[in-house]
C-alpha positions as CSV (number, residue, x, y, z in Angstrom):
1,X,-79.5,-82.1,-133.2
2,X,-76.3,-80.5,-131.9
3,X,-75.6,-78.8,-135.2
4,X,-73.3,-76.1,-133.8
5,X,-71.4,-78.7,-131.8
6,X,-70.9,-81.0,-134.9
7,X,-70.0,-78.3,-137.5
8,X,-70.2,-79.0,-141.3
9,X,-68.3,-80.9,-144.0
10,X,-67.5,-79.0,-147.2
11,X,-64.8,-79.0,-149.8
12,X,-61.4,-77.5,-150.2
13,X,-59.8,-76.1,-153.3
14,X,-59.0,-79.5,-154.6
15,X,-62.4,-81.0,-154.0
16,X,-61.5,-83.0,-150.8
17,X,-63.9,-83.2,-147.9
18,X,-62.9,-80.7,-145.1
19,X,-64.6,-80.0,-141.8
20,X,-65.6,-76.5,-140.8
21,X,-66.7,-75.2,-137.4
22,X,-67.4,-77.3,-134.3
23,X,-66.0,-80.8,-134.0
24,X,-65.6,-81.2,-137.8
25,X,-63.3,-78.2,-137.9
26,X,-61.3,-78.8,-134.7
27,X,-60.8,-82.5,-135.3
28,X,-60.6,-82.5,-139.1
29,X,-57.3,-84.4,-139.2
30,X,-58.3,-87.0,-136.7
31,X,-61.7,-87.6,-138.4
32,X,-60.3,-87.7,-142.0
33,X,-57.2,-89.7,-141.4
34,X,-54.3,-89.6,-143.9
35,X,-54.1,-90.8,-147.5
36,X,-51.6,-93.4,-148.5
37,X,-49.3,-93.4,-151.5
38,X,-46.7,-95.5,-153.3
39,X,-43.5,-94.1,-155.0
40,X,-41.8,-96.4,-157.6
41,X,-39.0,-96.0,-160.1
42,X,-40.0,-96.7,-163.7
43,X,-38.3,-96.9,-167.1
44,X,-39.0,-94.7,-170.1
45,X,-41.9,-97.0,-171.1
46,X,-43.4,-96.6,-167.6
47,X,-42.6,-100.2,-166.5
48,X,-41.4,-100.8,-162.9
49,X,-37.6,-101.2,-162.7
50,X,-36.7,-104.4,-160.8
51,X,-34.8,-103.5,-157.6
52,X,-35.4,-99.8,-158.3
53,X,-36.6,-97.2,-155.8
54,X,-39.8,-98.3,-154.1
55,X,-41.5,-96.6,-151.2
56,X,-45.1,-97.1,-149.8
57,X,-46.9,-95.2,-147.1
58,X,-50.0,-96.9,-145.8
59,X,-53.2,-94.9,-145.5
60,X,-54.2,-94.1,-141.9
61,X,-57.9,-94.4,-141.1
62,X,-59.6,-91.6,-139.3
63,X,-60.7,-91.9,-135.7
64,X,-64.3,-91.7,-134.5
65,X,-65.2,-89.4,-131.6
66,X,-67.1,-90.3,-128.5
67,X,-68.8,-87.2,-127.1
68,X,-69.7,-86.2,-123.6
69,X,-73.0,-84.8,-125.0
70,X,-76.0,-86.6,-123.6
71,X,-78.8,-87.0,-126.2
72,X,-81.7,-86.5,-123.7
73,X,-80.2,-83.3,-122.3
74,X,-79.3,-82.0,-125.7
75,X,-82.8,-82.4,-126.9
76,X,-84.2,-80.8,-123.7
77,X,-82.0,-77.8,-124.0
78,X,-82.6,-77.2,-127.7
79,X,-86.4,-77.5,-127.1
80,X,-86.4,-75.0,-124.3
81,X,-84.2,-72.5,-126.2
82,X,-86.6,-72.6,-129.1
83,X,-89.5,-72.1,-126.7
84,X,-87.7,-69.1,-125.0
85,X,-87.1,-67.4,-128.4
86,X,-90.7,-67.8,-129.4
87,X,-92.2,-66.9,-126.0
88,X,-90.1,-63.8,-125.3
89,X,-89.6,-62.7,-128.9
90,X,-85.7,-62.9,-128.8
91,X,-83.1,-62.6,-131.5
92,X,-81.4,-65.8,-130.3
93,X,-80.9,-68.1,-127.3
94,X,-77.9,-70.0,-126.1
95,X,-77.5,-72.7,-123.5
96,X,-75.0,-75.0,-121.8
97,X,-75.2,-77.8,-119.3
98,X,-71.8,-79.0,-118.0
99,X,-70.3,-81.3,-115.4
100,X,-68.6,-79.1,-112.9
101,X,-66.3,-81.9,-111.7
102,X,-64.7,-82.7,-115.1
103,X,-65.4,-79.8,-117.4
104,X,-67.2,-82.1,-119.8
105,X,-70.2,-80.7,-121.7
106,X,-73.5,-82.5,-121.3
107,X,-75.4,-80.2,-123.7
108,X,-74.6,-77.1,-125.8
109,X,-77.1,-75.4,-128.1
110,X,-77.8,-72.2,-130.0
111,X,-81.1,-71.2,-131.6
112,X,-81.8,-70.4,-134.4
113,X,-80.0,-73.5,-135.7
114,X,-79.5,-75.3,-139.1
115,X,-79.3,-78.8,-140.6
116,X,-75.7,-79.8,-141.0
117,X,-76.6,-82.1,-144.0
118,X,-78.1,-79.2,-145.9
119,X,-75.8,-76.4,-144.8
120,X,-75.4,-75.0,-148.3
121,X,-79.1,-73.9,-148.1
122,X,-78.0,-71.3,-145.5
123,X,-75.4,-69.6,-147.8
124,X,-78.0,-67.6,-149.8
125,X,-75.3,-66.5,-152.3
126,X,-72.5,-66.0,-149.7
127,X,-69.3,-67.7,-150.6
128,X,-67.5,-67.2,-147.3
129,X,-69.0,-69.5,-144.7
130,X,-67.4,-67.5,-141.8
131,X,-69.8,-64.6,-142.7
132,X,-73.0,-66.7,-142.3
133,X,-74.2,-66.0,-138.7
134,X,-76.3,-69.2,-138.3
135,X,-73.1,-71.3,-138.3
136,X,-71.7,-69.4,-135.3
137,X,-71.8,-71.3,-132.1
138,X,-72.8,-68.6,-129.7
139,X,-71.8,-70.7,-126.7
140,X,-68.2,-70.3,-127.6
141,X,-68.1,-67.5,-130.2
142,X,-70.4,-64.9,-128.8
143,X,-68.6,-62.4,-126.4
144,X,-71.0,-60.2,-124.4
145,X,-71.2,-58.1,-121.3
146,X,-72.4,-60.7,-118.7
147,X,-73.9,-58.3,-116.3
148,X,-74.9,-59.4,-112.8
149,X,-73.8,-63.0,-113.1
150,X,-70.3,-61.6,-112.4
151,X,-71.4,-60.5,-108.9
152,X,-70.9,-63.9,-107.3
153,X,-67.4,-64.1,-109.0
154,X,-66.5,-60.7,-107.4
155,X,-68.0,-62.0,-104.1
156,X,-66.0,-65.3,-104.1
157,X,-62.8,-63.4,-104.7
158,X,-63.4,-61.3,-101.6
159,X,-64.4,-64.4,-99.6
160,X,-61.3,-66.2,-100.6
161,X,-59.1,-63.2,-99.6
162,X,-60.9,-63.0,-96.2
163,X,-62.0,-59.4,-97.0
164,X,-65.7,-60.2,-96.4
165,X,-67.8,-62.8,-94.7
166,X,-71.4,-63.6,-95.7
167,X,-72.7,-61.5,-92.8
168,X,-70.4,-58.5,-93.5
169,X,-72.4,-55.3,-93.6
170,X,-72.5,-52.8,-96.4
171,X,-74.1,-49.4,-96.0
172,X,-76.3,-49.0,-99.0
173,X,-77.4,-45.3,-98.8
174,X,-77.4,-44.1,-102.4
175,X,-75.4,-43.7,-105.6
176,X,-71.6,-43.8,-105.3
177,X,-69.3,-41.8,-107.5
178,X,-66.2,-43.3,-109.1
179,X,-63.9,-41.3,-111.3
180,X,-66.7,-38.7,-111.6
181,X,-69.4,-41.2,-112.7
182,X,-72.2,-42.3,-110.4
183,X,-72.9,-46.0,-109.9
184,X,-76.6,-46.7,-109.1
185,X,-78.6,-49.8,-108.3
186,X,-80.6,-51.3,-111.2
187,X,-83.9,-49.9,-109.8
188,X,-82.5,-46.9,-108.1
189,X,-83.6,-48.2,-104.7
190,X,-81.3,-48.3,-101.7
191,X,-81.7,-50.5,-98.6
192,X,-79.6,-49.2,-95.8
193,X,-77.5,-51.8,-94.0
194,X,-77.4,-55.0,-96.0
195,X,-75.0,-58.0,-95.8
196,X,-73.2,-59.8,-98.6
197,X,-75.9,-62.3,-99.1
198,X,-78.4,-59.5,-99.6
199,X,-76.1,-57.8,-102.1
200,X,-76.5,-60.9,-104.3
201,X,-80.2,-61.4,-103.5
202,X,-81.0,-57.8,-104.4
203,X,-78.4,-57.8,-107.2
204,X,-77.1,-54.6,-105.8
205,X,-74.7,-52.8,-108.1
206,X,-73.3,-50.4,-105.5
207,X,-72.7,-53.2,-103.1
208,X,-70.9,-55.3,-105.7
209,X,-68.8,-52.2,-106.7
210,X,-67.9,-51.7,-103.0
211,X,-66.7,-55.4,-102.7
212,X,-64.6,-54.9,-105.9
213,X,-62.9,-51.8,-104.6
214,X,-62.1,-53.6,-101.3
215,X,-60.2,-56.2,-103.4
216,X,-58.3,-53.5,-105.3
217,X,-57.0,-53.3,-108.8
218,X,-54.2,-55.9,-108.6
219,X,-56.1,-58.6,-106.7
220,X,-59.1,-58.3,-108.9
221,X,-57.0,-58.4,-112.0
222,X,-55.2,-61.5,-110.7
223,X,-58.4,-63.4,-110.1
224,X,-59.8,-62.5,-113.6
225,X,-56.6,-64.0,-115.1
226,X,-56.8,-67.1,-112.9
227,X,-60.4,-67.7,-113.8
228,X,-59.6,-67.4,-117.5
229,X,-61.3,-64.2,-118.4
230,X,-59.9,-62.6,-121.6
231,X,-58.4,-66.0,-122.6
232,X,-59.6,-69.0,-124.7
233,X,-60.8,-71.8,-122.5
234,X,-59.2,-74.2,-125.1
235,X,-62.4,-76.1,-125.6
236,X,-62.1,-78.7,-128.4
237,X,-64.3,-76.8,-130.8
238,X,-63.4,-74.6,-133.7
239,X,-64.4,-70.9,-133.5
240,X,-63.9,-69.9,-129.9
241,X,-63.7,-66.2,-128.9
242,X,-62.0,-65.1,-125.8
243,X,-63.9,-62.1,-124.4
244,X,-62.3,-58.7,-123.6
245,X,-60.8,-57.4,-120.4
246,X,-59.5,-53.8,-120.6
247,X,-55.7,-53.6,-120.3
248,X,-54.8,-53.3,-116.6
249,X,-52.8,-50.2,-117.1
250,X,-55.9,-48.3,-118.4
251,X,-58.1,-49.1,-115.4
252,X,-59.6,-46.3,-113.3
253,X,-61.8,-46.5,-110.3
254,X,-64.9,-46.6,-112.4
255,X,-63.4,-49.5,-114.5
256,X,-63.1,-51.6,-111.4
257,X,-66.5,-50.6,-110.1
258,X,-68.2,-51.5,-113.4
259,X,-66.4,-54.8,-113.8
260,X,-67.4,-55.8,-110.3
261,X,-71.0,-56.0,-111.5
262,X,-70.4,-57.2,-115.0
263,X,-70.1,-54.1,-117.2
264,X,-67.1,-52.8,-119.1
265,X,-65.9,-56.4,-119.8
266,X,-67.0,-59.2,-121.9
267,X,-67.1,-63.0,-121.7
268,X,-68.4,-66.0,-123.6
269,X,-71.0,-68.4,-122.2
270,X,-68.5,-71.2,-122.1
271,X,-66.2,-69.0,-120.0
272,X,-69.0,-68.2,-117.5
273,X,-70.0,-71.9,-117.1
274,X,-66.3,-72.8,-116.6
275,X,-65.9,-70.1,-113.9
276,X,-69.1,-71.1,-112.1
277,X,-68.0,-74.7,-112.2
278,X,-64.8,-73.8,-110.5
279,X,-66.7,-71.7,-107.9
280,X,-69.0,-74.6,-106.9
281,X,-66.7,-77.7,-107.2
282,X,-64.3,-76.6,-104.5
283,X,-62.2,-74.3,-106.6
284,X,-60.8,-76.3,-109.5
285,X,-60.9,-74.8,-113.0
286,X,-61.1,-77.4,-115.8
287,X,-60.6,-77.1,-119.5
288,X,-64.1,-77.7,-121.0
289,X,-64.3,-80.7,-123.2
290,X,-66.8,-82.1,-125.8
291,X,-64.9,-85.3,-126.7
292,X,-64.5,-87.9,-123.9
293,X,-62.9,-90.6,-126.0
294,X,-61.3,-91.4,-129.4
295,X,-62.4,-94.7,-131.1
296,X,-59.8,-96.5,-133.1
297,X,-59.7,-99.9,-134.8
298,X,-56.4,-101.7,-134.1
299,X,-55.8,-105.1,-135.7
300,X,-59.6,-105.5,-136.1
301,X,-60.3,-104.6,-132.5
302,X,-62.2,-101.5,-131.5
303,X,-60.4,-99.5,-128.8
304,X,-61.6,-96.4,-127.0
305,X,-58.9,-94.1,-125.8
306,X,-60.3,-91.8,-123.1
307,X,-59.8,-88.0,-123.2
308,X,-59.0,-87.3,-119.6
309,X,-60.2,-84.2,-117.7
310,X,-57.7,-81.5,-117.7
311,X,-57.2,-79.3,-114.7
312,X,-56.2,-75.7,-115.4
313,X,-55.6,-74.5,-111.8
314,X,-56.9,-74.3,-108.2
315,X,-58.5,-70.9,-107.9
316,X,-60.3,-70.7,-104.6
317,X,-60.4,-72.7,-101.4
318,X,-63.0,-75.4,-100.5
319,X,-64.3,-73.1,-97.8
320,X,-64.9,-70.2,-100.2
321,X,-66.6,-72.5,-102.6
322,X,-68.9,-73.8,-100.0
323,X,-69.7,-70.3,-98.8
324,X,-70.7,-69.0,-102.3
325,X,-72.8,-72.1,-103.0
326,X,-74.9,-71.5,-99.9
327,X,-75.1,-67.8,-100.6
328,X,-76.4,-68.5,-104.1
329,X,-78.9,-71.0,-102.7
330,X,-80.3,-68.1,-100.6
331,X,-80.5,-66.0,-103.8
332,X,-82.8,-68.6,-105.4
333,X,-84.8,-69.2,-102.2
334,X,-85.3,-65.5,-101.2
335,X,-84.1,-63.3,-104.1
336,X,-86.0,-61.0,-106.5
337,X,-87.2,-63.9,-108.7
338,X,-88.5,-66.3,-106.0
339,X,-92.0,-66.2,-107.6
340,X,-90.6,-67.8,-110.8
341,X,-89.0,-70.5,-108.8
342,X,-92.3,-71.4,-107.2
343,X,-94.3,-71.1,-110.4
344,X,-92.0,-73.6,-112.1
345,X,-92.5,-76.0,-109.2
346,X,-88.8,-76.2,-108.2
347,X,-89.0,-74.3,-104.9
348,X,-88.5,-77.6,-102.9
349,X,-85.2,-78.4,-104.6
350,X,-81.7,-77.4,-103.5
351,X,-80.6,-74.9,-106.2
352,X,-78.3,-72.0,-106.4
353,X,-77.8,-69.4,-109.1
354,X,-77.7,-65.8,-110.3
355,X,-79.4,-63.6,-112.8
356,X,-77.7,-61.2,-115.2
357,X,-79.4,-58.4,-117.1
358,X,-76.9,-56.5,-119.2
359,X,-77.7,-53.5,-121.3
360,X,-76.2,-53.6,-124.8
361,X,-73.5,-51.1,-125.6
362,X,-74.2,-49.1,-128.8
363,X,-71.9,-46.3,-130.0
364,X,-70.3,-45.7,-126.7
365,X,-73.4,-45.8,-124.5
366,X,-76.0,-48.3,-123.3
367,X,-79.3,-48.8,-125.1
368,X,-81.9,-48.8,-122.3
369,X,-84.4,-50.8,-124.4
370,X,-82.1,-53.7,-125.3
371,X,-80.6,-56.3,-123.0
372,X,-79.1,-59.7,-122.9
373,X,-80.6,-61.8,-120.0
374,X,-78.7,-64.7,-118.5
375,X,-79.2,-67.1,-115.7
376,X,-76.5,-69.5,-114.4
377,X,-77.3,-72.0,-111.7
378,X,-76.5,-75.4,-110.3
379,X,-77.9,-78.2,-108.2
380,X,-78.0,-79.7,-105.8
381,X,-76.1,-77.1,-103.7
382,X,-74.5,-79.7,-101.4
383,X,-72.8,-81.5,-104.3
384,X,-73.6,-80.0,-107.7
385,X,-74.4,-82.5,-110.5
386,X,-74.5,-79.8,-113.2
387,X,-74.0,-76.2,-114.0
388,X,-76.5,-74.7,-116.5
389,X,-76.4,-71.4,-118.3
390,X,-79.2,-70.0,-120.5
391,X,-78.9,-66.7,-122.2
392,X,-81.6,-64.8,-124.2
393,X,-80.5,-62.2,-126.7
394,X,-82.6,-59.0,-126.8
395,X,-86.0,-60.3,-125.5
396,X,-88.8,-58.0,-126.6
397,X,-91.5,-58.8,-124.0
398,X,-89.3,-57.6,-121.1
399,X,-85.8,-56.4,-120.6
400,X,-85.4,-58.1,-117.2
401,X,-84.0,-61.6,-116.5
402,X,-86.6,-62.4,-113.8
403,X,-89.4,-62.1,-116.4
404,X,-87.7,-64.0,-119.3
405,X,-84.7,-66.2,-118.8
406,X,-85.4,-67.2,-115.2
407,X,-88.7,-69.0,-116.0
408,X,-87.1,-70.9,-118.9
409,X,-84.2,-71.9,-116.7
410,X,-86.4,-73.0,-113.9
411,X,-88.7,-75.0,-116.3
412,X,-85.6,-76.7,-117.7
413,X,-84.0,-77.5,-114.4
414,X,-87.2,-79.3,-113.3
415,X,-86.4,-81.9,-115.9
416,X,-82.8,-82.0,-114.8
417,X,-83.9,-82.9,-111.3
418,X,-85.6,-86.0,-112.6
419,X,-82.8,-86.8,-115.0
420,X,-80.1,-86.8,-112.3
421,X,-82.5,-88.4,-109.8
422,X,-82.2,-85.4,-107.4
423,X,-84.9,-85.6,-104.7
424,X,-86.6,-82.5,-103.2
425,X,-85.4,-81.3,-99.9
426,X,-87.3,-82.6,-96.8
């Protein structure tokens, strides 16, 4: 369990135990402690010289780590990711469940996985562990184009700038050309006059691009930076990637339009859950954390030193946070995947969230037959207890989120409702 969170213990050049990846790599010094030594002046026969130089450094015991990972949720998430890979014939699956009010991670998993105790079995002749894919924690190390899960981020930027309201109308009449390139809806259907909620419900690319262009280059770029895109989240795990945002000076109209609906940029799953947490908790971005305390033994007494939540910044207002929460509730209740919500038996619960279906770039263009499907959601909408992301890499049975990742997410969230003792709505 939690193999990618834990990491592995190997040897260095001198044969000493050393941690690699995950917690073992990030907290190697804290876990291993420090060796002691004595230095003493001796004569030619090797005997200690009375009153000669003598110095002793005591060994320092390593510290234990107390994790924020909850065993029940970790087991649930790992089980559902395995089920998703097998049911939808995916290359891999990634999932995260986080506390939006502290940044602490309740569960983090990647499938396929490995047994940390028998990690050498995964080498298959490779001597460089960094080249063995199964050791990569995709939650923090996999950078990908997130697709439509970015649309609520674009929307909350505009809400916070008072550029739009939930009932603001967009005229959705057909493809829109930016820098000579047409932007179309995902199904090439257009719906006339629609409001901002419907842009999210319909996952309308042209509408999201319009919202992005109303923000403009500088404001959009500022919010991307404030939310932490293109940067490390500084999570306490070894191996984090930071995603890629094109240099601001190279942006064109089509760049802004594409990024507004999640193309032409990349992010990691941990970045996306951190951003969504800030969106739904009232606007505060937290540094994500795995360790919630350090356990030491002082004078024979065990002491737990808490690892306090760390605020990164206040990104949006309470009002904007509340608006986007209720808009995303309407996406779940009345969006394109409402059938999956009902089939999973969670249609009576207060949930918000958004799908993301992102084509995979290959040699400068997008492969129409390969996608990454993501769903990020939270509940209950009134005061979220969790934010959960599940991502499926290249599902073969369908290229759409509504047919793959959404059913897995909804089946998983049904268990979270019971775990957090969240009742259905009356």
